[in-house]
N, C-alpha and C positions, 0 to 999 in steps of 0.2 A: 411395472415397478414405480414406486413413488420416490421422488428425489427432491431434496431440499438443497439449495445452494445458498450459503451464508457468506456475504462478502462485505468488505470495507473498502471504501474508495474516497479520495479527496478531490482529485483533479478529473476523474472520470475514466482513467486508463483501465483500472481493474473492473469498473462497471461495464465498460464495453466488452471486455473479454468474458465476463460473467454472463452477459446476455447472449453472446455467441455460443458459449458452452451450453447454456440452457436450451437454446434453439436446436442445437445438435442432439441433445438428449430427447427433446420433444419429437424431433424428426424420426428418431429411432423408436418412438411409441411409448415413451415414459411420461407419466404425469409429473411435471417438473415445476417447482416453485422457486422463485428467486427472491431473497429478502436481504435488505440492508442490515448489517450487524445489530444496530441499535433497536431494530424492530423485531428481533427474535427473542423468544423465551425458551427456556430449557424444556418446558412442557411440550412445546411444539415438535421437538426432535423425536418424540416417541412415535409419531405417526408415519415415519419415513423408513424406507428400506436402505437408502444410501444418502449420505450427507457430503456436500462439497464445501470446502473452505477456501476463500480467495482474498487476497489483499495485496497492497504494494509491499515492497521490501524496504524495511528500515533496518538494514543489516540482517534482521530476521523478521518474524511477525511483528506488526505494530503492537504496542502494549495492550490496547483494548481487545484485540482479537486473542492475544496470548492469554489475557486474564479470563476471557470467555471460555477458552478451551480448558485452561487449568482448573476452573471451577465447575466444569460441566459434569453432570452425573455420568457414571459408568454406562457405556453404550453396548456392552455385552455382545461384542462380535459383529456389530453393524458395519456395513461397508462404508468406505469414505474415499475421497480424493482431495488433492490439494493443488492450488495454482497461485501464481503471483505475477505481478508486473514489476519491472525494475528499470533503473536507468543504466546501470553499469555492472553491479556486482551482486548477483543473487546467491553466491556460493554457500553462505551460511544458512539460507532460508530453509531448505528442505532437510538438511541434516539435523536441524533443531525442531522444525515444525512436525515432521513425520513421526519421530519418537514421541513428541508431546501428544499427538493424536492417538498413537498406539497405547500410550499409558492410560487413556480414557476408554480403552476397550475397543477402539475402532480398528478395522482391518483396512488399511490404506492400499488401494489397488493400483493407484498411479498418481503421478504428479507432473506438472509442466510449468514452464515460465515463458513469459513474453516480454520483449522490450517495450518501454513506454517513455514518453517525453517527461523530462524532469522540470518541475516548477518550484525552484528554491531561490529565495531572494538574491543570494550572493553567488549563485551559479550562473554559467553562461546562458544567454538567451539570444538566438536559439541554442538549445543544448545539443550534445552529440547525437542523441537518439530522437531528435525532433521528427515528428511525422508518425511515430509508432504510438499505439498499434494502428496499422493501416489495414486496408482491405485484405491483403494476404494474411496478415496476422489473424484477423477475424475469421477468415475462411479456415485457417488451421485450427482455431479454437472450436469452430463448429464441427469440423471433422473429428476433433478429439472428443467432443461430447458424444458423437455417434459411437466412437471406438470404446469409450467408457461403458456405454450401454452393453455392447457386445461382451466385453470382459466381465462386467458385473454378472451378466446372465450365466456365463460359463462358471464363475466362482460359485454362484448360488446353486448351480446344478451339481456341484461337488467336484469339479475338475481341480486338480492340485497343481501347484507350481505357478500360480498366477498372482499370488500376493507377494510382492518383492520385499526384501529386507530394506530397512531404512538406509538412505545413502550416506556416504562418508563425505566430510568436507573436502573440497579440492580447490585450494586457493594458493595464489602466489604469496610469498612471504610478506611483501609490502601491503597486500590486500588484507592479510590476517592481522598485521599490526594496526592498520587503520580501524578494523572492526573491533579489536580488543580495546583500543583507545576510546572508541565511541561507547561500546557497551559497558565498559568499566568506569566511565566518567561520571561526574557529579554535576554537570551543567549542560545547558543546551549548546550544542556545537554550532548552531546557527544564530546564537545570540540571545541574551536575556531580554525578555519582553516586559514592558510596563504599560499601564493603562492611564489615560488622562480622562478623569470623570467629566471635565468640562466639555470635552468633545463627544462624549458618549451620548447616544440617543435613547438609552434605556429610560422608561419601559417601552417606548415605541419600538425600539429595536432590541432584540435579544439573540441575534444570530450567533454571536460568540458562545453564549451559554448553551444554545441548542446543539452546537457542533463541536464542542470541546471533546477531544479524544478521550480524556480521562475524567471528565466531569469536575474539573477544577474550578469552574466559574459558577458563582451563585450571586447574582446581582440583587436577588430578593432579600438576602441576608443583611443583618445590621451588626457590624459594618459590612459593606459589600465585599465579596471575596473574588479575587481574580488570580488565577494561576496557581502553580504548585507551591508558591511561597505565601499565598494569601493576598499579597499586594504586588506580585510580579510572577512571571513564569520563567523558570530556569531548569525545567525538567530535562534529564539527560537523554530522553528518547528523541529529542530534536524536532518536535512538531512546532510549526509556526502558523498553523491553519487559521487561528483566530485573527492574526495580523492581516492575513491575506483576504479574509472575508469581511473585515470591518469596513463599513461604507464611508467612514469619516476620518480614518487614520487615528482614532482614539487609542488604538493599541499599536505600539511602535517599539522598535528596539532601543534599549538603553544606550547602546553605542550606535549612532546612526549608520545606516548601510553605506552612506556616502564615505564614511571613514573606514568601515570594515572592508568595502570593496569599491574603491573609487572608480568611476567611469573613466575609460581610456587607458587604464592600467591593465596588465595581462592577468587574467584570472582563469586561464586554462589549467587543465590538470594532466600532468605527465602520467600519473597513475591511471586515470580514466582512459587516456589515449593508448596506453600500453595494453590495458585489459581489453579494450574494445578492438584494438588492432589484432590481438591474438584471437579473439572471438571471430573476427572477420576472416582471418586466414583459415580458421577451422570450419567456416560455413555456418556459424551460429549467429552472426550479426550482419544485417543488411543496412548499411548507412543510407539514409534517404536524403541527406544533404552532404555536400562536399565538406571535408575537414576545414577548409579555409573559410567556410561560411558559418562555422560555429562562432557564437558571439563571445569570444573570450575577453573582449574589451567592453562588452555591453551586458553587465549583469541583469538578471531578471527584473530587479526592482526599477531599473532605469527605463526599461521598455514598458513595463506595467506600472507606471508612476502614479496613475490616478487610483483612487479607492472606489470600490474594492478591487484588489488585484485578481481575485478569482470569484466566480459565482458559485452559489450552492448547487449541489447536484439536484437533479430532478428524478422522480421515481415513477412517473406515470407508465413508462414502458416496462417496468419490472412486473 
């Protein structure tokens, strides 16, 4: 069987899981190719028997993967699977992602999520899920890849009852309210970003333009375009990747992080702690650091104060 895994990742969590799933599928004897979302064309999908889609959770699919799926040609009953990594609350992901894949003609045979560390400027560092995905997570992803191969073979052989219905949301009320506020908003919940041309190294550096989730940056244009507003980025999906990747701090929040999340003040989340506590009781979450070590008074931007805050992903192992 020929399998293609299409994934999007920023910090590397989803990339690690995607590689482990790929290796499990290969171990089971499948010709499996792993490709970063930006490097995939619709024409390539035609040559595969099964397609996997993976990404982080931004309440649901990130908008670039969502757009890719929604504009994808009909897949006429081809097999598919879905996976994601998340910091705390994945509950909306599959109830929205699986039907979206089904509407493109795909038969989604399984889906699975893993915890991953969160890297958001005004969130605690270390975060509640620091250390994930760890070796146990990757071993589970490898085994899941092998299991996907077995299930796909049985489905292709005509066995019935192996293609599940799309899942229904299962959220606590306060979780649902937070998701609705985010998805229905009109601004970036992590802050409006602006760009200082004096600090920008373009044309020597074009990392932000190469990595913008939605293609909002065009520094070749006259005048130069930055962000969803043309001169700023305030898109409601909440991405701040360009700020993290910028090597000089030319991209920065309009309201400094020092004001949005002052160091030394409490920035923990009762919502996150409640959700993760419930998941731990149910055996779905393994904390790798004690709760008292979560950096509720040390936001991410204070620990990663120099630029860039993150490094670009590498793809040689794909």
